[in-house]
N, C-alpha and C positions, 0 to 999 in steps of 0.2 A: 656266149662262152661254152655252152655244153659240148660243142664240137670243135673248140679251138685247139690246134695242135702246133707243137713246135717241133720241127724235124731237124736233127743234128746229123748231118750226111758226111760220111767220111769218103772223099773222092778217091782215096788211095787203097781202099779195101779191094781185096781180090776180085769180087763179083762186080763192084762198082766201077773198076777200071774198064770193065767190058761194055758198060752202058753208053749208048750213043746219045746225041743231043735230044732225040725224041723222048728218051726216058726221062730226062731232066725236065724237059718242057711239060710232060704229062703231069709230073709232080707239082711243078711250080704253078700250073694252071689251076689247081685245086683251091676252092675258096677256104678261108680261115686256117690256112697252113702257113706258118712262119718257116721259111727255109734258110738253114745255116749250113755252111760248109767250111768250118774253121781249118786252116792248115798249119797252125802253130798253137802251142800252149797259150801264148798271150791272147790269140784270137779266140780260143775256147773260153778263156776267163772272161773276155768281153761278151761272149754269147750269154754266159750264165748270168752275168750282171744285167743284161738286157732282160733275160727271162724273169728276173726277180720283180721287174716292174710291170709285168703283164699278168693278165687273167688267163690261166691255161687249164685245159682238161688233162693234158697228157704230154709228156716229152717223149718223142720217138727217136730212137737211136739206130741209125742205119750204118752198121759196121760189125766188126768182129769182137772178140772178147777184150782186146786191147782198148778199142774205142769205148766200149761200155765202161771199162775201168777208168779210163781217163775222164769221162764225163762225170762219173760219181766222185772221183778224187777231187775235181774242181768244185763240184757242188759242195762236198765235205769241207773244203778250205774257204769257201765263200762267206761263211758265217750266216748262210740261209739255213734256218732250223730245219732238221730232217723231217720233223712232223708235218711241215708245210710244203715239202716237196711234191710236186704233182706225180701221179703214178707214171711208170715207165713201160714203153712198149719196144721190144728189141726186134729189129729186122736183121737177120743173120746175112752177112755179106763178106766176112773176113777170112783170114787164114784159119783161124781157130773159132769155133762157134759152140764151145761147151755151154756157155751161159744160155744161148738161145735153145739148145737141146732140152734144157730144163724149164726155162721160163720165157721162151721166145714167142713172138706173136704168131708165127706160123705162116704168114703171108709176106709178099714182097711187093715193092713199087707202089704205083698209084692205087692198084687194087687193095693193098694192105690199108692205105690211109683212108680210102673211101669206106671200107668195111668198118674201120675203127670209128670213123666219124658217125656212121649209122648206129653202131652199138652204143656210142656215147649218147647220142640224142634219145635213144630209146631206153637208156638206163641199163642196158644188157651188159655193158663193158665192166661195170663196177661189180657185177655179180660173178665175173671171172677174173679173180685177182689171186696171184701167189706172192706171198711175202718171203723174202730172203734177207739175211743179215750179212752183207758183204764183209770179207776179211779186210781189216784195216791194219796196215803194216806201218809201225812206228820204229824210228831209229834215233839214237842220240846223234846230235849234230844236224838232223834234218827236221828240226821243229817247224811246225806249220806246213810240212810237205808230206803228210800221210798219203800212202798209196793204197787205193781200194781195188779189190779184185775178188775172184770167186774160186780160183784153184791154184794152190801153190805147193811148193815142196823144195827139197834140197837132197844132196847125196846122188844116187844113181838117177834120180828124177832129173836133177840139173844137167847131168851128163847126157841123158837122153834128149833133153831139149837142145843141147849143142849139136847133137846129130841131126835133129830135125831142121835146125837152122842152116845146115850145110846146103850150098847151092844145088847139089846133086838130088836133094830131097825136095827143096822148095820149087825148083824148076820143072821136075819130072812128074810130081804127084799133086793132085788135088788134095784138100785137107783130109778127107776121110782115108784116102790111100796113104797119105803121109803119116798118119797115125800108126797105121799097120806097118809101114816101112821102118818107121822109127823103132817100133817095138821088136821087129825082126832083127834089125841091126844091133839093138841093145843086147838081146838074147844071144847074138852071135859073139859079142864081146865076152859074155860070161862063159862061152864054150871054148874060147881060145885060151890055152894055158898061160901065155905071156901076159894077157890082158886081165884074166879072171881074178887074180889076187888083188890087183889094184882097185877093181870095182867092188869086191866083196869086203875089203877092209873098211869101206865106208868113210864117212866124214866125222871129224872130231866135233862134238858139240855137247853143251850142257843144256838140257831142256827141263822146263818147269811147266807143268800143266795145272792151271788154276791153283798155283802156289805149291803144288806137290812136285818135288824134284823127281826126275827120272833116274833110275839106277844105271841106265845105259850111257856110256861115254862116247862110243863110236856107233854111228848109224848108217846102215846100208842105204836106207831111204826114209824120208819123212814126207808124208803127204798131208794136206788139210784142204778142206773145201767148205764153202757156204752153200753149195748146191745140194739138191736132194736126189737127183738122178744124173747119170752119165749115159753117153750114147752106147748102143750095142749091148745093154744090159751089164756093163762093167760096173762093179761097185766094191772097191777094196776096203770097205769100212764096215764095222759093226759095233754094237753097244751091248754091254753086259746085261743079261736078264731083261731085255726089251726096254731098257731105260729110255726116257724121252730124250730127244735131241736138245742139247743145252748149248746152242751157239754154233760152233763149227765141228765138223767131223775130222777125225785125224787117224792116220796110220803111221806107226813108228816101227820100223824093222831094224833090228840090231844087226851089227856087222857080222859077217859070216853066218847068216841065218841057216838053220837046218831045213832040208826039204824045200829049198827055194823054188825049184822049178814046178814042183807039185803045188806050192802055195800060189805061184803066179797063175798057173792054170785054173785054180779054183777061184781065185779072186776075179780074174778076168770074165768068168761066168756068173759073177755076182753072188757067190756063195762063200760062207765062212764056217766050215764044219768045226765040230767039237775039238778035234786034234789041233787045229790051227788056233782056236780061242785058248786052249790050255798052254800053249807054248809061250814061254816068257820072251822069246825073240820077236814075236808079233804082238804089238799092243795096239788097241783101237778103242775109240770112245768118242765123246763129244764134250767140248769144254768151252768156256768163254774166252780164256786168255792162254796163249802159248808164248812163253818167253824162251829165247835162244841165246846162248853165248857161243859164238863161233867165228871162225875166220872165213868160213865157206859163204858163198853167195846164196841167195834165196830167189827162187823163180816164181813170179806171180803172173798168171795168165800169159806166159811166154816172155815177160820182161824180166831181165836179170838185174837183181837189186844187190848191192854191196852192203855189208854190215855197217852199223854206225860207228861212231868214233870210239866207243867202248866195246867194239866187236859184239854188237848186240842187235837183236831184233825183238820187238814185241807185237805179236799178231793177235788182234782182238776181233770178237764178233762185233760188227758195226751196228749202226741203227737200222731198223727195218726199212726195207725198200719195197714198194708195191709194184708188181709187174702185171701187166694186162696181157692176156693170151686169147687167141681166136677161138 
């Protein structure tokens, strides 16, 4: 049991689409590795039910952010107590790999699995664990169908995701360049007089952070994450007075924010100077629960979620998940 793995492989992930039969054969030939390639939600549910009956040292997820979120969502809905979940190792192969950039295993293919098994047998693997509390998105009318993920937002963020999903971006750029292309196109919208006002006016929403209502009614952008780092040193979050992280990080930017371009440039470099912290238009911190009343959609790890029957979202810091890294 010390080196028994379950590999949940997404055959439709960007990098996995390029894998030939030799790649899969090398993985499936490894001892003590259970191989699953579910292609539907029902199939993934069946995989999780099977895993509950087995003694495992680790669940390996080979896919992008969406795949990791789907696996955790099914685990959460299965009734399997979170404290009994095996640790997770993420092998990045999707369109978006923000999760792997923070808690990913760092290797791919059969090499990753062999390395992981070696470290599990020696006991080294459990000395290299990062815990994160995934975002749990709840909506009225979607009972029993919580969606788990790690990076979400609304407002200009949602519009930017729509740009990223355009075929011109998806087909022409690998993920790292797609992120940059999306940012450039979003900024261009803000520079065009005909587009600028529509973007800056923001999204109407009533937000409550850990029971405290926000005084802002229109939000240019709201972001929240369960991750502790993002690629390229980008980090658009901060906490007052060095307060400890209490669940999820959030950034709430009011409509028509002052010095927006200056703020964007600063936050993209992972800095939050005093002038930004003092501005009432830019609010950031860490909370356990974010409640939203809005007609706007919420984007979680690239998936667009519509509000509940009461135009509501409740976003909570979920149970701790242990991630193994190389």
